[in-house]
C-alpha positions in Angstrom: 0.1 0.0 0.0 3.0 2.3 -0.1 1.9 3.6 -3.4 -1.5 4.7 -2.1 -2.5 7.7 0.1 -5.7 7.3 2.1 -7.1 10.4 4.0 -10.4 11.8 5.2 -10.3 14.2 2.3 -11.3 17.8 3.2 -11.6 21.1 1.3 -11.6 23.8 4.0 -12.9 26.8 1.8 -15.6 26.3 -0.7 -18.7 27.9 -2.1 -20.9 24.8 -2.6 -24.0 26.2 -4.3 -21.7 28.5 -6.5 -19.6 25.5 -7.5 -22.8 23.8 -9.1 -24.2 27.1 -10.3 -21.0 28.4 -12.0 -20.7 25.2 -13.9 -23.8 26.0 -15.8 -22.8 29.5 -16.8 -21.0 30.8 -19.9 -17.4 29.7 -19.2 -15.0 32.8 -19.9 -11.7 31.3 -18.7 -10.6 30.8 -22.2 -10.9 34.5 -23.1 -7.4 35.8 -24.1 -8.7 39.4 -24.9 -12.0 41.0 -24.1 -13.0 41.0 -27.8 -13.2 37.2 -27.7 -16.6 37.6 -25.9 -18.1 38.5 -29.3 -17.2 34.9 -30.7 -18.3 32.8 -27.8 -21.0 30.1 -28.4 -24.0 31.0 -26.1 -26.2 28.1 -25.2 -29.9 28.4 -23.8 -28.7 27.1 -20.3 -26.4 30.2 -20.0 -29.4 32.3 -19.6 -31.2 32.9 -16.2 -34.5 34.3 -17.3 -33.7 37.2 -19.6 -30.1 37.6 -18.0 -27.0 36.2 -19.7 -24.8 34.9 -16.9 -21.1 34.1 -17.2 -18.1 33.3 -15.1 -14.3 33.2 -15.2 -12.9 36.2 -17.2 -9.4 37.3 -15.9 -8.0 40.6 -17.2 -4.7 39.9 -15.7 -4.1 37.3 -18.5 -5.0 39.8 -21.3 -2.3 41.9 -23.2 -4.5 45.0 -22.7 -3.7 47.2 -19.7 -7.3 48.6 -19.5 -10.2 46.7 -18.0 -13.0 45.3 -20.4 -15.6 47.6 -21.4 -19.4 47.6 -21.6 -19.3 48.7 -25.2 -18.2 45.2 -26.4 -21.2 43.5 -24.5 -23.5 46.3 -26.0 -22.4 45.2 -29.5 -23.7 41.7 -29.2 -26.4 42.2 -26.6 -27.8 45.8 -26.7 -31.2 45.1 -25.2 -30.6 42.0 -22.8 -29.0 42.4 -19.5 -25.5 40.7 -19.3 -23.7 40.1 -16.0 -20.3 38.3 -16.2 -18.4 37.4 -13.0 -14.8 37.7 -12.8 -12.5 34.7 -12.1 -12.1 35.7 -8.4 -15.8 36.4 -8.0 -15.1 39.9 -6.8 -16.1 42.0 -9.9 -19.0 42.0 -12.5 -18.6 43.1 -16.1 -22.1 44.2 -17.2 -23.4 46.0 -20.2 -25.3 49.2 -20.6 -28.6 47.6 -20.2 -27.7 46.6 -16.6 -26.5 50.0 -15.8 -29.7 51.4 -17.0 -31.7 49.0 -15.0 -30.1 50.0 -11.7 -30.5 53.6 -12.5 -26.9 54.5 -13.0 -27.0 56.0 -16.6 -28.8 59.0 -17.8 -30.7 59.2 -21.1 -27.5 60.1 -22.8 -25.7 57.1 -21.5 -23.6 59.1 -19.1 -22.9 58.2 -15.4 -25.3 59.7 -12.8 -24.0 60.5 -9.3 -23.7 57.2 -7.6 -23.3 56.8 -3.8 -21.5 53.5 -3.1 -21.3 51.5 0.0 -17.8 51.2 1.6 -15.6 48.8 -0.1 -16.9 49.3 -3.7 -15.5 50.7 -7.0 -17.1 51.5 -10.4 -14.0 51.3 -12.8 -14.1 54.2 -15.1 -12.6 54.7 -18.7 -10.4 57.5 -19.9 -13.5 59.6 -20.4 -14.6 59.2 -16.8 -17.5 57.0 -17.8 -18.2 53.5 -16.5 -16.5 50.6 -18.2 -19.2 48.2 -16.8 -16.7 46.8 -14.4 -18.0 46.8 -10.8 -15.7 45.7 -8.0 -16.8 44.2 -4.7 -19.6 46.3 -2.9 -20.3 48.1 -6.2 -21.9 44.7 -7.4 -24.6 45.1 -4.7 -27.0 47.2 -6.9 -26.9 44.6 -9.7 -27.1 41.6 -7.2 -30.4 43.1 -5.8 -32.0 42.8 -9.4 -30.6 39.4 -10.4 -33.2 36.7 -10.8 -33.5 34.6 -7.6 -32.9 30.9 -7.8 -35.9 28.6 -7.1 -35.8 25.8 -4.5 -35.5 23.3 -7.3 -32.7 25.2 -8.9 -30.7 25.5 -5.6 -31.3 21.7 -5.1 -29.8 21.1 -8.5 -26.9 23.4 -7.9 -26.1 21.8 -4.6 -26.5 18.3 -6.3 -24.0 19.3 -9.1 -21.5 20.8 -6.7 -21.7 17.6 -4.5 -20.8 15.5 -7.5 -17.9 17.8 -8.5 -16.5 17.6 -5.0 -17.0 13.8 -4.7 -15.4 13.1 -8.0 -12.4 15.2 -7.0 -12.1 12.9 -3.8 -13.6 15.2 -1.2 -16.0 13.9 1.4 -15.7 16.8 3.7 -16.3 20.5 2.8 -16.4 23.8 4.8 -18.9 25.9 2.9 -18.6 29.8 3.4 -21.8 30.8 1.5 -24.9 29.7 3.5 -28.2 31.3 3.9 -31.6 29.9 4.9 -32.8 28.6 1.5 -29.4 26.9 1.0 -29.4 25.4 4.4 -33.1 24.1 3.8 -32.2 22.4 0.5 -29.1 20.8 2.1 -31.2 19.4 4.9 -33.6 18.0 2.2 -30.9 16.3 0.5 -29.8 14.7 3.6 -33.4 13.6 4.6 -33.7 12.1 1.1 -30.4 10.0 1.6 -28.7 11.8 -1.2 -26.1 13.8 0.6 -22.6 12.4 0.3 -20.8 15.2 2.0 -20.0 16.1 5.5 -20.5 20.0 5.6 -19.4 22.6 7.9 -21.8 25.4 7.1 -21.0 29.1 7.5 -23.7 31.7 7.1 -22.7 34.9 5.3 -23.9 38.3 4.2 -22.0 40.5 1.5 -22.4 43.7 3.5 -20.8 43.3 6.9 -23.3 45.9 8.3 -25.9 43.1 8.0 -23.9 40.4 10.0 -26.7 40.2 12.6 -28.8 38.6 9.9 -26.2 35.9 9.3 -25.8 35.4 13.1 -29.5 34.8 13.4 -29.4 32.3 10.6 -26.6 30.4 12.2 -28.2 30.4 15.6 -31.3 29.0 14.2 -29.7 26.4 12.1 -27.6 25.3 15.0 -30.7 23.9 16.5 -31.3 21.9 13.3 -27.9 20.2 12.8 -27.8 16.8 11.7 -25.5 13.8 11.0 -23.7 15.3 8.1 -24.7 19.0 8.5 -22.8 21.2 11.2 -23.0 25.0 11.7 -19.5 26.4 11.5 -20.2 30.0 12.2 -20.7 33.5 10.7 -18.7 34.7 7.7 -18.0 38.4 6.6 -15.8 40.2 4.2 -13.2 42.8 5.2 -11.4 43.2 1.8 -11.6 42.0 -1.8 -9.3 40.0 -4.0 -5.7 40.6 -5.4 -6.6 40.1 -9.1 -9.2 42.8 -9.1 -7.1 45.0 -6.8 -9.6 44.9 -3.9 -7.3 43.0 -1.4 -6.3 45.7 1.3 -2.5 46.2 1.2 -0.2 48.3 3.3 1.3 49.8 0.1 -0.2 50.7 -3.3 -0.6 48.2 -6.1 2.3 48.6 -8.5 0.1 48.2 -11.6 -3.5 49.3 -11.4 -6.4 49.7 -13.7 -7.7 53.1 -12.7 -5.8 55.1 -10.0 -3.1 54.2 -7.4 -4.8 52.3 -4.7 -4.1 50.0 -1.6 -7.3 48.2 -2.2 -10.7 48.2 -0.4 -12.0 48.1 3.1 -15.5 46.8 3.5 -15.7 47.9 7.1 -14.1 50.0 9.9 -12.4 48.8 13.0 -15.4 49.7 15.2 -17.7 47.3 13.3 -15.1 44.7 13.2 -14.8 44.6 17.0 -18.6 44.7 17.2 -19.0 41.6 15.0 -16.4 39.7 16.9 -17.7 40.5 20.3 -21.3 39.9 19.5 -20.9 36.6 17.7 -18.5 35.4 20.3 -20.9 36.2 23.0 -23.3 33.8 21.5 -20.5 31.1 21.2 -20.5 31.5 17.5 -17.2 31.4 15.5 -16.4 34.2 13.0 -14.7 33.7 9.6 -13.4 36.8 8.0 -12.4 37.1 4.4 -8.8 38.6 4.5 -6.4 38.4 1.6 -4.2 41.6 1.8 -1.6 41.9 4.4 -3.2 45.1 5.9 -6.5 43.3 6.1 -4.9 40.4 8.0 -3.2 42.8 10.4 -6.4 44.8 11.2 -8.2 41.5 12.1 -5.3 40.3 14.1 -5.1 43.6 16.1 -8.9 43.7 16.8 -9.2 40.0 17.8 -6.1 40.3 19.9 -7.5 43.2 21.8 -10.7 41.2 22.6 -8.8 38.1 23.5 -6.5 40.1 25.9 -9.7 41.2 27.8 -10.4 37.6 28.6 -13.1 37.2 26.0 -12.9 33.7 24.5 -13.9 33.3 20.7 -13.0 31.2 17.7 -11.5 33.1 14.7 -11.1 31.7 11.2 -9.0 33.9 8.8 -10.1 33.0 5.2 -7.3 33.1 2.5 -4.7 34.8 4.6 -2.7 35.2 1.3 -0.4 37.9 2.5 0.6 38.1 6.1 3.4 40.0 7.8 5.5 38.5 10.5 4.2 41.0 13.1 0.8 40.0 12.2 1.6 36.4 13.0 3.1 37.4 16.4 -0.3 38.9 17.4 -2.0 35.5 16.6 0.3 33.1 18.2 -1.4 30.9 20.9 -4.8 32.1 20.2 -8.1 30.5 19.2 -7.5 30.7 15.5 -7.4 28.8 12.4 -6.3 29.9 8.8 -7.7 28.5 5.6 -5.4 28.9 2.6 -5.6 27.9 -1.0 -2.2 27.1 -2.5 -3.8 26.5 -5.9 -4.3 30.2 -6.2 -0.4 30.3 -6.8 -1.1 28.5 -10.1 -3.0 31.5 -11.4 -1.6 34.5 -9.5 2.1 33.7 -10.1 1.8 35.2 -13.5 1.3 38.6 -12.2 1.6 38.6 -8.5 5.2 39.8 -8.1 4.6 42.7 -10.6 1.4 43.6 -8.9 2.7 43.7 -5.4 6.3 44.6 -5.6 9.1 42.8 -4.0 8.6 43.7 -0.5 4.9 42.7 -0.3 5.7 39.7 -2.3 7.8 38.4 0.4 4.7 38.1 2.6 2.8 35.9 0.0 1.5 32.4 0.8 2.9 32.3 4.4 2.2 28.7 5.2 5.7 28.1 6.4 5.6 31.1 8.7 2.4 29.9 10.2 3.8 26.4 10.5 6.8 27.6 12.3 4.6 29.8 14.6 2.4 26.9 15.6 -0.7 28.4 14.1 -3.2 25.9 12.8 -4.3 25.9 9.0 -6.0 23.8 6.5 -5.9 23.8 2.7 -8.9 24.3 0.3 -9.7 25.4 -3.2 -12.2 28.4 -3.0 -14.2 26.4 -5.5 -15.6 27.5 -7.9 -12.7 30.1 -8.1 -10.3 27.2 -8.6 -11.2 23.6 -9.1 -11.3 21.4 -6.1 -8.0 19.3 -6.3 -5.6 17.9 -3.8 -3.2 17.5 -6.7 -3.2 21.1 -7.6 -2.5 22.4 -4.1 0.5 20.1 -3.7 1.8 21.1 -7.2 1.5 24.7 -6.3 3.5 24.2 -3.1 6.4 22.6 -5.1 6.3 25.3 -7.8 6.0 28.2 -5.4 9.1 27.0 -3.7 11.0 27.3 -6.9 10.2 31.0 -6.9 11.1 31.8 -3.4 8.1 30.9 -1.3 9.4 29.0 1.7 8.5 25.4 1.4 6.1 23.7 3.6 7.5 20.9 5.8 6.1 17.6 6.7 3.2 15.5 5.3 1.1 17.8 3.1 -1.9 15.5 3.3 -2.5 16.5 6.9 -3.7 19.9 5.6 -6.3 18.2 3.5 -7.5 15.8 6.3 -10.6 16.9 8.4 -9.6 17.7 11.9 -12.4 15.6 13.4 -11.6 12.0 12.2 -14.6 10.7 14.3 -17.2 12.6 12.5 -18.0 10.3 9.7 -17.0 6.7 10.3 -16.0 4.5 7.4 -15.3 7.5 5.2 -12.1 7.8 3.2 -10.5 8.5 -0.1 -7.8 6.5 -1.7 -5.3 8.3 -4.0 -2.4 7.0 -6.1 1.0 8.3 -5.6 0.3 11.1 -8.0 -2.9 12.1 -6.0 -5.2 10.8 -8.6 -8.5 9.7 -7.1 -8.9 5.9 -7.0 -11.7 5.3 -4.6 -14.1 7.3 -2.6 -16.2 5.9 0.4 -18.7 7.9 2.4 -20.1 6.2 5.5 -19.4 2.8 4.2 -20.8 3.5 0.8 -18.5 3.5 -2.3 -19.4 6.6 -4.2 -16.5 6.5 -6.7 -18.7 5.8 -9.7 -21.8 7.7 -8.7 
């Protein structure tokens, strides 16, 4: 059996429903320039009602230095709303029809005065007009009018996502995108005997100001936990993503689409402390999306202040892609777990050093620093942002070491094994020596071929 690896296979950061849903959308990862959108084959299932939905464009891979423009979408779809999600999920590319629907364009097609929530950006062109690219909280106005998924559609997305995870070898996931409708359909799947995943469910809101709603959902769901469904906590966002330049940095991005920026902050320190104190008072863990080094440091400082007052609470830092040594010092010995996605190196390495500069690059993918500091962490994929794959994460760790990221020591599979080995008896995944899935067993049932 030396040629085989057997683990309780765990993806510690996923978006379960979105994994199934985005697989049905117009796939944009193959775009090598924005004009390619005009030649893509659009199928009926890419539409959600009157809306064309797509996923996966990445302007960092294009030769142009400017963002994509709504005028291209207007050429092909002048009268139908088009909403295309960026590869990191933190930006929309929409056409003029969408901007009209949300009331942001005047009759002449010019931008009206827009008041954005904290942490949002409307990317403008050289004439000061909207390109159609909306970053982070600027997406909220569009999200408010997107067609809502029905119960049967949500169930279908969860089923499709479950199959994607199982086929990749995963029997355990930690889902960061829960809401009451999602939870209800997940419970129905389990009651029907169809659920072949052990799920830690976090409840989230896009706007941190609304965190009390997520806390209410999580507390209610905690009374309804079942054999395969556990409530993990509440999840909120503090910053955005590196690719769309919304991750909060301590220095400006070296290459930028519009104006020099250190990224976006979706909440202030007062709200951050309030979220931690309120949720921890209810015994509810808090997961915070933090990618940039300054976002990580702000969370560490706020949490440490509360911990030092003797308040106990469990913190999960999602992504932690850039973290300074002084931040790690604040976190040592605390009730903390980081959730990292080495696979993001495979896409980000093409532009990361140029975008960050040498000093900030030294803080990237700090798994070795966390390991040496005794801070617990797990590996995941951020699916559907990257495909769920143990092999991709381990490949990324090897390749990143060749470009100066300190190598992780020890058995890599321990970071893809669920910490609670007793949760699901008779559950395991068998891999070959190259981390190709050979067999998946969930609670005694072989699901390899289902």
